[in-house]
N, C-alpha and C positions, 0 to 999 in steps of 0.2 A: 663518532666518538673518537677523541684524540687518543692515540696509542700511548700508554704509559711506559716510559723507558727507564730501565734501571739506572739509578744514580750511584756510580761506583765511588768508593772511598778514594781519598788521595793515595793511600798506600796501594790499593788495588790497581789504580791507574799506572803507578810507577812499576809495580810488579809485572803487569801485563806487557809493558814495553820491555822490561828487562828480560822477559822470557821469549820475546819475539826475536829470533836469531838474525833477522834481516836489519833490525834497527841498531845503528852503531854511531856514536858521535862524541862530541866535545861539549863540556860545560864550562863557560867562561863567565865569571861573575865578579863584579866590582862594586864595592860600597856597602854591602851588608853581609859579608861572609859568603859561604857557598851554600845558600839555603836550599836551592833546587837540587843541587847535587846530593845534599844530605838526605833528602827525601828518597832519592833513588838508591843510595847506599843502604839506608835503613830498611827499604822494602825487601832487600835480598836479591841475589842474582845479578848484581850490578856489573859484574865482570863481563856479562854478555852484552852490555849496552855502552859502558863508559870507556871511551878510548883515552880520554884525558880530562882532568879538571884543572882549572887555573883561576887564581884570584890575584891579579896584578894590582894590589891595593896601593902601593906607593906610586906617586905620580911619575917619578923618574923611570921606574920600571915599566909602567904602563905606556909612557911615551916611547920608550925604547922598543917595546914590542909592537905596538899598534900605530905609532905615529901620533903627531899632535892633532888635537881637535880644539875648537874655540872654547868648549866647556866639557868637563868630564862627565856630567850627567846630561847627555844630549843625544839626539838621534844620530848626529855625525859620529860621535864616539861609538855608539852601538854598531853602526854600519862598518866602521873600521875593524871592530872586533869580529864581526861575522865574516868579513872579507878575509882577514888574516887566518882565522882558525879553520875556515872551510878550505882555503887554499892548502893549508898544511895537511888536512885530512886527505885531500885528493893526491897531493904529492907523495905522501908516505904510505897510503893504504889502498889507493885505487888499483894498482897493479896486483896487490896481494889478495884483495877480496871485493873489488869493485863490481864484479859480475854477479854477486849474490847479496850485496849490502846496499841499503838505502841510508846513505850518510846524512848526518844532521849536525848542526851546531846550535846550541842554545846559548844565548848571551843576555846579560843584563848589566846595566850600570845605574845605580840608584843612590839616593841619599835618604837614609832613614833618620828618625828623630835624633838630633845631636845631643851632646852632653848638656848644653845650655837650654835645649828644648825650644829654640825660637826659629828653627829653619823649616823650609818647605819640604815635607816628606814626600818625595815623588821619584819616579824613575822610568827608564825605557827598558823594555825587554823584547826579545824577538827570537825567532827560530828560522834558520835556513835549512832546507831539507829537500831530499829527493823523494818523489812520489813512487819511483821504481828504480831498481838498480841501473846505474849508468845514465839516469835521466838528468835533465837540466834542473838546477836548483830553483826552489820557490822560497819566498820570504813572507812571514807574517810578523808585523811589527806593531807594538802597542805602547801607549804611555799610561802609567798608572799613578794614582795618588793614594797614599796610605793615611787612614784616619784614626788608627789606634793611637793611644796616648804614649805607650811605652815602645821603645825600639825593639825589644825582644818580640812583642806581639806583631809589629810591622814585619819583622824578619820572617816570622812564621807565616804570615799572610802571603808574603812574596814566594815562599817555598811552595805553598799550595797553588797559587796562581800560575807560577812557572810550570808546574807539573800539569796543570789543566791545559795550558797552551800546547805543550809538547804532545799530550795525549790527543787533543783536538786536531792538531795538524796531521796526525797519522790516521786517526779513526773517524773523524767527522768531516773529512775533506769534501765529501759530496753533499754536505748539509752545513754550509757556512753559518747559517743563523743559529743552529744548535751549537756550533763551535763558539760563537760569540757568547751565547747564554751560559755555556759551560765554564767560561773563564773565572766566574766567581763561585763555582761549586764549592761548598764546604768552607767558604770564607765570607761571602755576602758583600753586596755593594755598599753596605754601611761601613765596612772596614776597608774595602779596597775599591776605588773608583777607576774605571777604564774610560778615559775621555778622548781617546784617539786610537784608531786601528787602521791598518793598511795591509792589503793583500797584493802580492805581485808574483808572477811566474806562470809558466805554461800550464801547470795543473790548476791554476787559479784564474785563468783567463775569463771564466764565466762569472766571476765575482765582481760586482760593482761596489767599489769602496764607499760610495756615497750612501748606498742602501745599507751597508754594514754599519757605517757610522750612525745612520738614523736608527738602526736596530739597537744600538747602545742606549739611545734615549728611550726608545719604546720599551725595552726590557728593564730599564731602571739602572743600568750600569753607570750612567752619567745623566746630567740634566741639560747638557747643551753640547752641540757639535757645530763645527764651522767649516765652510767651503770657500775656496778661493774663486777668482773669476774664471779660471780654467777648469773648474769642477774638482780641483784637488782637495783632499781632506787636510785641514789645518789643525794645529794644536792651539786652542783658544788662549792658553796662558802665554804662549809666545807672541801671538798677534796683539793681545791686549796689554802686555806688560808695560807699565808706566806710560801708557798713552791716554790722551783725552779721548773719550768715546762718545760718538754720536750715533744714535740708533733710530731707525724707523720701523715700526711694527705694521704688518699688513698681511693680506692673504696673497697678493701678487698673483692672482689667478684670472687673468695674466697681469703683469706689471703694466701700469697705465702712465699716461702723461702726467697725471696728478701725483702719482707716487714719485716719479723722478723729479718733478718740480718741487715737491715738498722737501726732499732731501737736499736739493740744490739750494733752496732758500735757507733752510736750516743751517747748512754748512757755512753759507756766507755770513750769517749772524753769529754762529758758534765760534768761528775763528777770530772774531772781533772781541770776544770776551777777554777781559784782562787776565783771567786765570788760565786762558788757553793760549794766548800769544806766546810764541816761542816754544810751544810744546808740540810733540808729534801727535797727529790726530788720526784716528781710524773711524771711518763711517761704515755702518752695517745696515743691511736689510734683515729684519728678523721675522721669522714665522714661528708661531707656537705649535706644539704638537697637537693641541686641541683643535687648531684650525685645520691641520692636515687630516686629522681623523674625521672631523666634521664633513670635509669634502667627500670622504669615502663612506659616509654613513656609519662611522665607527670602525671601519676597516681601512687599513692604510692602502691607498692607491699609489703603487710605486711609480707608474708612468706619470701620474699627475704631479707627484712630488718632484721627480726628475725634470719635468717640463718647467716647473717654477724656478728651480735652481739654475737650469740651463739658461733660461731667459734673463734672469738677473745677472748671470755670468756674461751673457752677450753684451750687457751694458757696462761691464767692468766692476760690478758690485761684489763685495764679500757678503756671504749669507750666513746667518746664525739660525739654527733650529734649536728651540729651547722648550723645556717643560715647565716654564714659568708663566702661567696665565696672568698673574698679578704683577704689575709693574714694579712694586717695591721688592719683590723677589728677584727680578731681573737686575735692578741696581745693586742689590746685595751680591749677586753673582759677579758683576763687574768689579766690585770692591775687593774681591779675592786677589785681583791682579793689578789694580791701579788705584792710586789715590788722587789722580787727576780728575778734572771736571767731567761730568756725564751730562749729555744732552739727549732729550727724547723728542723726536718730531711726531706730532699727533694731528690727526684731523679732528674736526669738531665732534664727530660721532664717538671717536675713541676718548676724547676728553670727557664727554658725558659719562662714558663707561667707567672712567677712573673715579668719578664722583658717585657711582652707583654703590650704595652701601651693602647690597646683597653679597658682594664679593668679599666682604670683610667680616661676615658674621662669625667666622671661626676664630677671629682674633678677640681676645679679652677686651682690648681697647678699641675695637672696631675700626672705623675709618681714620680716627685720630692716630691710632697706633701705626696703621699702614703708612700714613703720610709722614709720621715721625721717622719711620725707617727709610722711606724713599727720599726725603728731602734733607736728611741730616748732614750729608757731605756733598756740597757743591753739585746739586742736581737741578737742572732747569728743563721745563717743558716748553717746546716751541710749537705754537698752535697754527696750523694751516687753515685758512678761512674756508667757508662753504657758502656757495651762492644759493639762497633760498628763493625758489620761484613763488610767484603769487599763488594763493590758495586755489584760484580757479583754474590754474594750469598744473599745479603740483599734485602728484599722487600722494595720498595720505601716508603711504609707507616712506615717502621721502622726508617726512618731517621727523627729525630726531626727537625722541621723548624729552620733554622739558626744555626744548630750545626756544622756539618762538611760536609753537602751536597755539592756536586760538586767536592769532592776529591775522587780519587780512591785509594784503599789500597790493597796491596798484602797480608796483614794479618790483623787479628782482631786488632782494636785500642781501647784503654781504654780512654773514655772521662771522664774527671774529672772537678772539679771546676776551675782548672788552665789552661786547654786547650780548654774548651768549647767556641764555637764561639758566641759572642754577637753582635748584629747589631752595625755597626760602630759608630753611633751617641750616643749610650749608653755605649760604651766600657770604656770610662774614668770613668763614674759613677761606672761601675762594678769593675774596677781595684781599685778604691778608697775603695770600701767596702771590696774587697779581701785583699788589703794591710793593712787595718786597723783592720782586724780580725773579721769583721762582717759576712764574708762568709769563710767557711773552708771546705777543702776536708776531707772526711771520709777515714780512713785507717783501716787496719786489717780486711777487708771484706773477705767473703768467695767467691772465684772466681766461684765456682760451682753454687752459688745462683744468680749471675748476669744474667740478661736477662729473669728471670722468671717473667712474667707479668700476672696480674689477667685476663685480657681480653683473652690472649692466652690460659690460663688454662681453662677458661670457655668454649671456643670453643672446646677444646679437650674433656672435660667432655661430652658435648652435642653430639660430634661426636662419642662417645664411644671408644675413643683412650686411652688405659690404661697409656700412657706416662704422662698424667696429674698428676698422683699420685706421680711422682718423683719430681714435682715442688712445692709441698706444704709440710708442716710439717706432720709427720706420724699421729699424733693425729687428724689433720684436715682431712687427707685422710680417716681415719677410720670413722669419723663422717659423712663425705659426703656419703660414701658408706652405712653406717648403716641407715642413715635417708633419703637417696634419695634426697640430696640437689642439687640445681642448675641444675636440669634436669637429674641427675644420677638416674638410676633405683634403687628403694629402695631394701635393702638386704632382702632376703627371710627369713621369720620367721619360 
């Protein structure tokens, strides 16, 4: 039975810190007033905690204090604020009380809803803190989006979230998952989204930022997180901003030759689109949270997740983890950040799933509503072919429902976007999308890569059949052997 833990009010969290004689620091806030500092002053006893508050709102003053940054609401600006204010604390107070004080700096730089109401309400906040007197500093940095309609409500949400962050840094340090979950205590993810978080420092060396980012999605603080090729946590809004987006969804357990070939072929055709030429393009490999949970029978397998992200990174791919099982929701997410063209690379199996009406029963307009949402703004599906074996050689499970089942062939047949069988009552809809260029067959594919499926490769690995290595890129095969991934015996050291 899970232990029920008391949920402290925002005021109680601030008061607890104020009454802790060891906690002492600076509050530096730009863009929405001094919302977090206000919480601490109103809680009482703030003289025991607050060394200084500052709000360098004017750009000239801000630049003079912290130095210039490319943008005022940015991670770079937040880092400059933390650097400057923490150095001042050390310079002015370390000799006086450094042996009994855990110094901290809380900082945020945000843009709440403007007077015209047409700006993106978001911001960066972070805390630099000592875990013990005289210790090296640690950082927790996060990016937030405010969804309240009024600026005053957004300011209130920021004050609560900032207090939650400070309290979590001091009292949930040994339980980073609880720290992440507590960020929206008394405010809720519907009002404030946390779409990026990063931990750094000697007291946080045990924390894997990728797992914490994934926990943001799992706990509902955001619907998507992103990782770079080196495993670093990225901010999706910065990566996707005004770019043409090409995405391939898969399990990548492990990534196969077909996965790589599919994105390679799709990229070659995507960049030739008139709407894409001259635009910056970002190509993504995407895994849904449903897929991650299915692999662990409903529980998240951290090692399995990290293996997939690491192997995609080995190949230089950027990875998106989303909570969008339906494709139309994924395209709507991309539309937050870009108006450029969106391409989706799909295999035949996934194409048939897109036309499976059971996924749209919750929509009043059913599949037509979902397609209206998905294809309304320059979206195209690029379909990777599948080689269908003759029925006397193909296991029944290999026949996708509704594709060409019921037909016997004397030789292998290539199923493409043009000859795939769609259920009769949706065939006219499919033909409309095909003829109008919303669905396109991929060409130039590698015939040797066809038919390599992640599930089959996984079974071969676990059965100890060396044939699996011929179905994945060489760098992936080396990594699986070297690190003992997916049930492969680890290489002898």
